[in-house]
C-alpha positions in Angstrom: 17.3 -26.6 56.4 19.7 -24.5 54.3 19.4 -24.0 50.6 17.9 -27.0 48.8 20.5 -29.5 47.3 20.9 -31.0 43.9 19.1 -34.4 43.3 19.9 -36.6 40.3 17.7 -39.5 39.5 19.5 -42.4 37.7 17.1 -44.5 35.7 18.6 -47.5 33.8 16.7 -48.3 30.6 16.8 -51.4 28.4 14.1 -51.5 25.7 11.8 -49.2 27.6 10.2 -47.3 24.7 6.7 -48.3 25.8 7.0 -47.0 29.3 9.5 -44.1 28.9 6.9 -41.4 28.0 4.9 -42.0 31.2 7.9 -42.4 33.4 9.4 -39.1 32.2 6.0 -37.4 32.7 5.6 -38.6 36.2 9.2 -37.8 37.2 8.9 -34.3 35.8 5.7 -33.7 37.9 7.4 -35.0 41.0 10.5 -32.8 40.4 8.4 -29.7 39.9 6.6 -30.5 43.2 9.9 -31.0 45.0 11.4 -27.8 43.6 8.2 -25.8 44.5 8.5 -27.1 48.1 12.2 -26.2 48.1 13.2 -29.7 48.9 15.6 -29.9 45.9 17.5 -27.4 43.8 16.3 -26.3 40.4 19.6 -27.7 39.1 18.3 -31.2 39.8 18.0 -33.6 36.9 16.7 -37.0 35.8 19.3 -39.0 34.0 18.2 -41.9 31.8 20.9 -44.5 31.2 20.4 -46.4 27.9 21.9 -49.8 28.4 22.3 -50.9 24.8 18.6 -50.9 23.9 17.6 -52.3 20.6 14.4 -50.2 20.3 13.9 -46.4 20.2 14.8 -45.9 23.8 17.9 -43.8 23.2 16.3 -41.6 20.5 13.4 -41.0 22.9 15.9 -39.9 25.6 17.5 -37.5 23.1 14.1 -36.1 22.3 13.3 -35.6 26.0 16.6 -33.8 26.5 16.2 -31.6 23.5 12.6 -30.6 24.5 13.4 -30.1 28.2 17.1 -29.9 29.0 16.4 -28.4 32.4 14.9 -31.7 33.6 16.2 -34.6 31.4 19.7 -35.8 30.7 20.9 -39.0 29.1 23.8 -41.5 29.1 24.2 -43.9 26.3 26.4 -46.9 27.0 28.4 -48.3 24.1 26.9 -51.8 24.5 24.6 -53.7 26.8 26.5 -53.8 30.1 23.7 -55.2 32.3 21.4 -53.6 34.9 23.9 -53.3 37.7 26.6 -51.8 35.5 24.1 -49.4 34.0 23.1 -48.2 37.5 26.8 -47.8 38.4 27.6 -45.9 35.2 24.9 -43.4 36.0 26.0 -43.0 39.6 29.7 -42.6 38.7 28.8 -40.0 36.0 26.8 -37.8 38.3 28.6 -38.2 41.6 30.6 -34.9 41.1 27.6 -32.8 40.0 25.0 -33.7 42.5 24.5 -33.7 46.3 22.4 -36.8 46.3 21.3 -39.4 43.8 18.3 -41.8 43.7 18.3 -44.9 41.5 15.1 -46.5 40.3 14.0 -48.7 37.4 12.0 -47.2 34.5 9.0 -49.6 34.7 7.2 -47.5 37.4 7.0 -50.4 39.8 8.8 -48.3 42.4 6.5 -45.7 43.9 7.6 -42.2 42.8 5.8 -40.6 45.7 8.3 -42.3 48.0 11.0 -39.9 46.7 9.6 -37.2 49.0 10.2 -39.3 52.1 13.7 -40.3 50.9 14.7 -36.6 50.4 13.3 -35.7 53.8 15.2 -38.6 55.5 18.4 -37.3 53.7 17.9 -33.9 55.3 17.5 -35.5 58.7 21.1 -36.7 58.3 20.8 -40.1 56.6 23.5 -40.7 53.9 21.7 -43.8 52.5 17.9 -44.2 52.3 16.6 -47.6 51.2 13.3 -48.1 49.5 11.8 -51.3 50.9 8.8 -53.1 49.8 6.1 -53.3 52.5 4.4 -56.3 50.9 4.7 -58.6 47.9 1.0 -58.9 47.1 1.5 -58.2 43.4 4.0 -61.1 43.0 3.1 -64.6 42.0 3.5 -67.3 44.7 6.6 -68.6 43.0 8.2 -65.1 42.7 7.4 -64.2 46.3 8.7 -67.6 47.6 11.9 -67.4 45.7 12.6 -63.7 46.5 12.0 -64.1 50.2 14.0 -67.2 50.2 16.9 -65.4 48.5 17.1 -62.6 51.1 17.0 -65.1 54.0 19.6 -67.3 52.3 21.8 -64.3 51.8 21.6 -63.5 55.5 22.6 -67.1 56.3 25.5 -66.8 54.0 26.7 -63.8 55.9 25.9 -61.0 53.3 24.5 -57.8 54.8 21.5 -57.1 52.6 18.4 -55.1 53.4 15.3 -57.4 53.3 12.9 -56.7 50.4 15.1 -54.0 49.0 16.1 -54.0 45.4 17.8 -51.0 43.7 15.5 -48.2 44.7 17.7 -46.1 47.1 19.1 -42.6 47.8 22.8 -42.1 48.3 24.6 -38.9 49.3 27.7 -37.5 47.5 29.8 -38.8 50.3 28.5 -42.4 49.8 28.9 -42.1 46.0 32.6 -41.2 46.3 33.1 -44.2 48.6 31.3 -46.4 46.2 33.8 -45.3 43.5 36.5 -47.1 45.5 34.9 -50.5 45.0 36.6 -51.8 41.9 35.1 -55.3 41.5 33.7 -56.4 38.2 31.1 -58.7 39.6 28.6 -56.1 40.8 26.0 -56.7 43.4 25.0 -53.2 44.6 22.5 -54.5 47.2 25.4 -56.0 49.1 28.0 -53.3 48.3 26.1 -50.2 49.5 25.5 -51.6 53.1 29.3 -52.3 53.3 30.0 -48.6 52.9 28.4 -47.8 56.2 27.3 -44.3 57.3 23.9 -43.4 58.8 21.1 -45.1 56.9 17.3 -45.8 57.2 14.5 -47.3 55.2 11.2 -46.0 53.8 8.5 -48.4 52.9 6.2 -48.5 49.9 3.9 -50.8 47.9 5.4 -52.0 44.7 3.0 -51.7 41.7 2.6 -53.8 38.6 4.8 -53.0 35.6 3.3 -50.1 33.7 4.0 -51.4 30.2 6.4 -53.7 28.4 7.9 -57.0 29.6 10.1 -57.8 32.6 13.8 -57.7 31.9 14.4 -60.3 34.6 13.1 -63.7 33.5 13.8 -66.8 35.7 17.2 -67.5 34.1 18.5 -64.0 34.8 17.0 -64.0 38.3 18.9 -67.2 39.2 22.1 -65.9 37.7 21.7 -62.7 39.7 21.1 -64.7 42.9 24.2 -66.9 42.3 26.3 -63.8 41.6 25.1 -62.1 44.8 25.9 -65.2 46.9 29.3 -65.9 45.5 30.3 -62.2 45.4 29.7 -61.7 49.1 30.2 -65.0 50.9 32.8 -67.8 50.9 30.5 -70.0 53.0 29.7 -72.3 50.0 33.4 -73.1 49.8 33.5 -73.8 53.6 30.4 -75.9 53.1 32.3 -78.1 50.6 35.0 -78.7 53.3 32.4 -79.6 55.9 30.7 -82.0 53.5 34.1 -83.5 52.7 34.8 -84.1 56.4 31.4 -85.7 56.9 31.8 -87.9 53.9 35.3 -89.0 55.1 33.9 -89.9 58.5 31.0 -91.8 56.9 33.5 -93.6 54.6 35.6 -94.6 57.6 32.6 -96.0 59.4 31.6 -97.9 56.2 35.1 -99.4 56.0 35.1 -100.5 59.6 31.6 -102.0 59.1 32.8 -103.8 56.0 35.8 -105.3 57.8 33.7 -106.5 60.7 31.1 -107.9 58.3 33.8 -109.8 56.4 35.4 -111.2 59.6 31.9 -112.2 60.9 31.1 -114.0 57.7 27.8 -112.3 57.0 28.9 -109.9 54.3 26.8 -109.7 51.2 27.8 -107.7 48.2 25.0 -105.6 46.8 24.9 -104.0 43.4 22.3 -101.3 44.4 24.3 -100.1 47.4 27.5 -100.0 45.4 25.9 -98.0 42.5 24.1 -95.6 45.0 27.4 -94.9 46.7 29.1 -94.2 43.3 26.4 -91.8 42.2 26.3 -90.0 45.5 30.1 -89.5 45.7 30.2 -88.5 42.0 27.3 -86.0 42.4 28.9 -84.4 45.4 32.2 -84.1 43.6 30.6 -82.5 40.6 28.7 -80.1 42.9 31.9 -79.2 44.7 33.7 -78.6 41.4 30.8 -76.4 40.2 30.9 -74.2 43.3 34.6 -73.9 43.1 34.3 -73.1 39.4 31.9 -70.1 40.2 34.6 -68.6 42.4 37.4 -69.3 39.9 35.3 -67.7 37.2 34.9 -64.6 39.3 38.6 -64.4 40.0 39.2 -64.7 36.2 36.9 -61.8 35.5 38.4 -59.6 38.2 42.1 -60.1 37.3 41.4 -59.0 33.7 40.3 -55.6 35.0 38.2 -54.9 32.0 36.0 -51.7 32.2 32.6 -52.4 33.7 30.9 -50.0 31.3 31.8 -47.7 28.4 29.9 -44.4 28.0 29.4 -43.5 24.4 27.6 -40.2 25.0 26.4 -38.1 27.9 23.9 -35.3 27.2 23.4 -32.9 30.0 22.5 -29.2 30.5 25.7 -27.3 29.8 25.1 -25.1 32.9 25.3 -28.1 35.1 28.2 -30.1 33.8 
């Protein structure tokens, strides 16, 4: 291996004042270990991205940078842009000043010790290294069932996602520059990164409980994230509407023929229940179809406006490494 390369950690933060002191402590210890082993350059940094937090997160990031500018940097977004945009903001800010970047959440659920294996896999020639959960023992039954169902459904929908992988991954400078060419507003990084290609691999780890604070992804946000992922990377729901329409047309034709035969045979009997069921079924299918189409139209609306995905209000970094 030649001289060690520069690693930037991008850590999105939203109201993380309870966990930030411990996260920064553990990351600094890990960085010191990696530098001593000559796996990463002393110019490597940890970049906390403040995603419009309402607590003391940004002031704590500023304090970390002031007390230890050789390790900690910070990006302050002008407003809450959402987790995926915060991750992208960090990556796009550091892509020209690092050789590789790792993204991870601030809650310490991702195993920091896995960073060693990620960096080693990078030196073996992998441009992308995915952090993949080896098990979901810490999840509730509902969370485990819905999460596993989501990944399987995404595969059925034709989206190339890594099973049980979230946003804990390493990407090289080459991959980051290619990622910058993706201009869509509706971000789903788990699907975008595999599209880039290049040599990749996975490392496995056990996900821990959240160290402190509350989850930033309640059920409502999880469902919205899932819908965004599906509609951003697959048009199969639209094709499904066409298939359902064809099937319903065939069934309707059969029903018409049956009604004519019954009328001619003199054994027809008009039923209120069957009529109402048919009306509700057709009406429900029509509304479902309009809803799915609406999701795609909404995404088109957001894309054509070409509004910025994030706005950086401040970037504090070591002057020697800008």
